[in-house]
Structure formats: C-alpha cells, structure tokens
C-alpha positions as CSV (number, residue, x, y, z in Angstrom):
1,M,37.9,83.5,105.2
2,G,34.3,82.8,105.9
3,K,31.4,84.9,105.1
4,L,30.3,85.1,108.7
5,D,33.7,85.4,110.2
6,G,33.9,86.9,113.9
7,K,29.9,87.1,113.9
8,V,28.1,86.5,116.5
9,C,24.9,84.5,116.0
10,V,21.7,83.4,118.0
11,I,20.1,80.3,116.6
12,T,16.6,78.9,118.7
13,G,15.7,75.4,117.8
14,C,19.2,73.7,117.1
15,G,19.4,70.4,118.9
16,S,18.1,69.0,115.6
17,G,16.2,70.0,112.3
18,L,17.0,72.6,110.1
19,G,18.3,74.6,112.9
20,K,21.0,72.0,113.6
21,Q,22.3,72.2,110.1
22,F,22.1,76.2,110.0
23,A,24.0,76.2,113.1
24,I,26.9,73.9,111.4
25,R,27.2,75.6,108.7
26,M,27.3,79.0,110.0
27,A,30.2,77.7,112.3
28,R,32.2,76.4,109.4
29,E,31.5,79.8,107.8
30,G,33.2,81.7,110.7
31,A,30.4,82.6,112.7
32,N,30.3,82.4,116.8
33,L,27.3,81.0,118.0
34,S,24.9,81.1,121.3
35,L,22.6,78.1,120.7
36,V,19.6,77.6,122.5
37,S,17.3,74.3,122.2
38,H,14.9,72.0,124.5
39,N,16.7,68.8,124.7
40,A,20.2,69.0,126.3
41,E,21.5,65.9,124.9
42,R,20.9,66.8,121.6
43,L,21.7,70.6,122.1
44,E,25.1,69.7,123.6
45,D,26.0,67.7,120.2
46,T,25.4,70.6,117.9
47,R,27.5,72.8,120.1
48,R,30.5,70.3,119.9
49,Q,30.1,69.8,116.3
50,C,29.9,73.3,115.7
51,E,33.0,73.8,118.3
52,E,34.9,71.2,116.4
53,A,34.2,73.4,112.9
54,G,35.9,76.0,114.7
55,A,33.4,78.1,116.6
56,D,33.3,79.6,120.1
57,A,29.9,78.0,120.7
58,I,27.6,78.3,123.9
59,A,24.4,76.4,124.6
60,Y,21.4,76.5,126.8
61,A,19.3,74.1,127.4
62,C,15.7,75.2,128.0
63,D,11.6,75.8,127.1
64,V,11.5,78.8,125.0
65,A,7.9,78.9,125.8
66,E,9.2,80.5,129.0
67,E,10.1,84.5,129.1
68,P,12.2,83.8,132.2
69,E,14.3,81.1,130.6
70,L,14.8,83.5,127.6
71,E,15.9,86.1,129.9
72,K,18.4,83.9,131.1
73,F,19.7,82.8,127.9
74,V,20.1,86.5,126.5
75,K,22.0,87.4,130.0
76,M,24.4,84.1,129.4
77,T,24.8,85.4,125.7
78,I,25.6,89.0,126.5
79,D,28.0,87.9,129.3
80,H,29.9,85.9,127.0
81,F,29.8,87.4,123.9
82,G,28.8,91.4,124.9
83,T,26.9,91.5,121.3
84,V,24.8,90.1,118.7
85,D,24.9,90.1,114.7
86,C,22.5,88.0,114.0
87,L,19.6,86.4,115.4
88,V,17.5,83.6,113.8
89,N,14.4,82.4,115.2
90,N,14.2,79.2,113.8
91,V,12.6,77.2,117.0
92,H,9.2,75.6,116.2
93,H,6.5,73.3,117.5
94,T,3.0,72.7,116.0
95,V,-0.2,70.1,116.1
96,L,-0.7,69.3,112.5
97,A,-4.8,67.8,112.9
98,P,-8.0,68.4,111.5
99,F,-9.1,71.9,112.4
100,I,-12.5,70.3,114.3
101,D,-9.9,68.5,116.5
102,L,-7.4,71.2,117.6
103,K,-7.3,72.1,120.8
104,M,-6.8,75.6,122.2
105,E,-4.6,74.8,124.8
106,D,-2.2,73.1,122.4
107,F,-2.3,76.2,120.4
108,M,-1.6,78.4,123.1
109,Y,1.6,76.7,124.2
110,D,2.9,76.5,120.4
111,L,1.9,80.2,120.2
112,K,4.5,81.0,123.1
113,V,7.1,78.7,121.6
114,D,6.9,79.9,117.7
115,F,5.9,83.5,117.8
116,C,6.2,84.8,121.4
117,S,10.1,83.5,121.8
118,T,10.5,85.3,118.4
119,W,8.7,88.5,119.8
120,Y,10.8,88.6,122.8
121,L,14.2,87.4,122.0
122,M,14.2,90.4,119.4
123,Q,13.0,93.0,121.9
124,M,15.8,91.4,124.2
125,F,18.6,91.5,121.9
126,F,17.5,94.7,119.8
127,P,19.9,96.9,122.5
128,Y,22.9,94.7,121.4
129,M,22.2,94.8,117.8
130,R,21.3,98.2,117.3
131,D,23.5,100.9,115.3
132,K,25.8,98.4,114.2
133,P,28.5,100.0,111.7
134,G,28.8,99.2,108.1
135,A,26.3,96.3,107.0
136,G,24.5,96.4,110.8
137,A,22.6,93.3,112.1
138,S,20.3,90.7,110.8
139,I,17.1,89.1,112.1
140,I,16.2,85.9,110.3
141,N,12.6,84.6,111.0
142,F,10.9,81.6,109.8
143,G,7.6,81.6,107.6
144,S,6.3,78.5,105.5
145,R,4.5,78.1,102.1
146,W,2.0,76.1,104.3
147,G,1.3,79.3,106.3
148,Q,0.8,81.0,102.8
149,E,-1.5,78.4,101.0
150,S,-3.1,77.3,104.5
151,P,-3.4,73.5,103.4
152,K,-5.5,71.0,105.2
153,L,-4.6,70.0,108.8
154,A,-2.7,73.2,109.3
155,G,-5.4,75.1,111.5
156,E,-2.8,75.8,114.1
157,Y,0.5,75.8,111.9
158,S,-0.8,78.6,109.1
159,P,-1.8,81.3,111.5
160,L,1.5,80.7,113.9
161,K,3.9,81.3,110.3
162,E,1.9,83.9,109.4
163,S,1.8,85.8,112.1
164,I,5.5,85.6,112.6
165,R,5.8,86.9,108.7
166,A,3.9,89.8,109.5
167,L,5.4,90.6,112.6
168,S,9.2,90.3,110.8
169,R,7.5,92.9,108.2
170,V,6.5,95.4,111.1
171,V,10.2,95.3,112.4
172,A,11.9,95.7,109.1
173,R,10.0,98.7,108.7
174,E,10.9,100.3,112.4
175,W,14.1,99.0,112.8
176,G,15.9,99.8,109.7
177,Q,17.1,103.6,110.9
178,Y,18.9,101.3,113.3
179,N,20.3,99.5,110.8
180,I,18.9,96.5,111.4
181,R,17.6,94.4,108.6
182,C,15.0,91.4,109.0
183,N,13.8,88.9,106.5
184,I,11.7,85.6,106.5
185,V,12.7,82.4,105.2
186,C,10.1,80.0,104.1
187,P,12.2,76.7,103.8
188,G,12.0,73.3,101.9
189,G,14.2,71.1,103.6
190,F,13.6,67.3,104.7
191,T,14.9,66.9,108.0
192,D,15.4,64.1,110.4
193,N,12.8,65.4,112.4
194,A,10.5,64.9,109.7
195,K,11.9,61.6,109.1
196,A,11.7,60.4,112.3
197,H,8.3,61.3,112.9
198,M,6.2,60.7,109.6
199,N,5.0,57.6,111.2
200,E,3.7,59.4,113.9
201,Q,1.3,61.1,111.6
202,L,-2.2,60.6,110.3
203,P,-2.3,58.5,107.1
204,E,-3.2,61.4,105.4
205,L,-0.7,63.8,106.7
206,Q,2.0,61.2,105.8
207,K,0.7,61.0,101.8
208,F,0.5,64.8,101.9
209,A,3.6,65.7,103.4
210,T,5.8,63.0,101.4
211,E,4.5,64.4,98.2
212,Q,4.8,67.9,99.2
213,F,8.5,67.7,99.7
214,K,9.1,66.6,96.6
215,N,6.5,69.2,95.0
216,N,9.2,71.5,93.2
217,A,11.1,72.6,90.4
218,F,13.6,69.8,91.0
219,N,11.5,66.7,92.0
220,R,13.0,66.0,95.1
221,P,13.3,66.8,98.8
222,G,15.5,69.9,99.8
223,D,18.7,69.0,101.9
224,P,18.8,71.2,105.1
225,Y,22.5,71.7,104.9
226,D,23.3,72.0,101.4
227,D,20.2,73.9,100.1
228,V,18.7,75.8,102.8
229,A,21.7,76.9,105.1
230,P,23.4,78.9,102.4
231,V,20.6,81.2,102.1
232,V,20.3,81.4,106.0
233,V,24.4,82.2,105.7
234,F,23.9,84.6,103.2
235,L,21.1,86.3,105.1
236,A,23.5,86.8,108.0
237,S,26.4,87.7,106.0
238,D,27.2,91.8,104.8
239,D,26.3,90.2,101.5
240,S,22.6,91.0,102.5
241,K,22.9,94.3,104.0
242,W,20.1,95.8,101.1
243,V,17.8,92.8,101.8
244,S,15.1,93.6,104.1
245,G,11.7,92.8,105.0
246,Q,11.6,90.0,102.4
247,T,10.0,86.6,102.2
248,I,12.3,84.6,100.7
249,N,11.0,81.0,99.5
250,V,14.2,78.5,99.6
251,D,11.8,75.3,98.5
252,G,13.5,74.6,95.1
253,G,10.7,76.0,93.4
254,G,7.8,74.6,95.3
255,W,5.8,78.2,95.5
256,M,5.3,78.0,92.3
257,T,4.3,74.1,91.8
258,D,0.3,73.3,92.1
C-alpha cells in the first residue's frame, strides 16, 4: 500500500531533473499523475515510466509561460480526473550571470515560467482542491537555499525563488480555512540537468556550483530520487496534514554550513 494511493497529483517541469524523479517516486507510491513540461519527448518518457510504475498518468507539453496553455492543461486534468489532491509547482528556468549582464527580457520570461505559472495554477486548481475532507489538499512550491542566501550570479534566480516563497506563505494563511496546506521545499539535489549543462556555465559558476552541491553535513551531492523526492511524497501525503506555511530545506544540512 502506497502513501499516495488514489491521490491525483499535478507536477510541472517533469520532463527531466527533480520533477521527473518526483513523478516516478509519487507513481510508485500510488499516485495518479497529470504532468506538464515543455519538451514533449522527455515528458512522454516520464509519463511512460510513471505508467509502468502503476500510475494513471497523462501529460501535456507546452510553454508554461503562456496562460492559455495552462488553462488547456487544467481543463485536460479535470476532464480526465475530475479533481486534484496535490499540486507540485516544480517548473523552473533562470539565467545565472553577474547582475550587470542580466537582461530584463530574460528576467520577465523566467518570471512567467517560475512565478506566474505557480500563481496561475494555484488559482486555477483551487476550485478542485478546496474543502476536501480529512487531510485536505496539498500545494508544494519550490524555493532555494540560494534564494535565501542571495549569492553572486543569482541576481535573477534569488528574487524569483523568494517571491514564490513569500506567495506560498500568504496562500498557506489564506487557504487553511479551505483545508488546503501550502509548503515550500528548498531542494539540494544534483540532477541530470545540472550535470548536462555544467560545462555551459561560466568557469566561476562551475566551480561554485560543484562546491555547493557537496557543501552539506554529508559532504556529498543529494540524490533527487532517494534524498529529495521522499520529502515531496511526505508533503503530498496525509501524514503532513498539520504542516503548512513551512520552508523545508531538503539539502543534507547545507543550510547550516558556511
């Protein structure tokens, strides 16, 4: 018996990286899944693996920066499942560079991808999540240790993550009356995306990022499936029914290191 048996979970940004591992882990815990990401081929691979794990899984490939596309995704989800028990707003895109080199047009696009998609999907799915009996519904949004620490090269990244964290606390306060909890995960996991794109980054950033992935109490990079995904499963499950408005640093103790 899985921790998420029978629950309908929506996950954004799950064609690869953390989101893909969350989806697979949640499928193995009994969840049915509605998945969205921009790369159709990668998304289909995630959907297939979730289906092989026993989930009823549907997928929609689109640019989540476009509100009409999100509306189509929500309609597809509700037409298929009729309800939503957990919304995982994992999608993320950013530019890491010195602040003087950042361009407003890049920031505005990434604002739509990261922050606005989180905003819209919470509002759009609200009617189907409110007033559920028992443990109610769960929203899981994503912040970052870098958002809180605001390191160099994160002039775009840090504000995006902190804006999501702030909005999540507001939602937790306002929607508790509807039996909806909302929490923030700040993950520390060395994903396939991070590995694949490391060589594309500035040498300074490569060195900094490599050190940061191991800068924790265990002195190793976190594994997205084994280390981070179980906490996401917990927050989606009924076991977290009395947890809301919290920022949970799933980073091996990285928050307390220098």
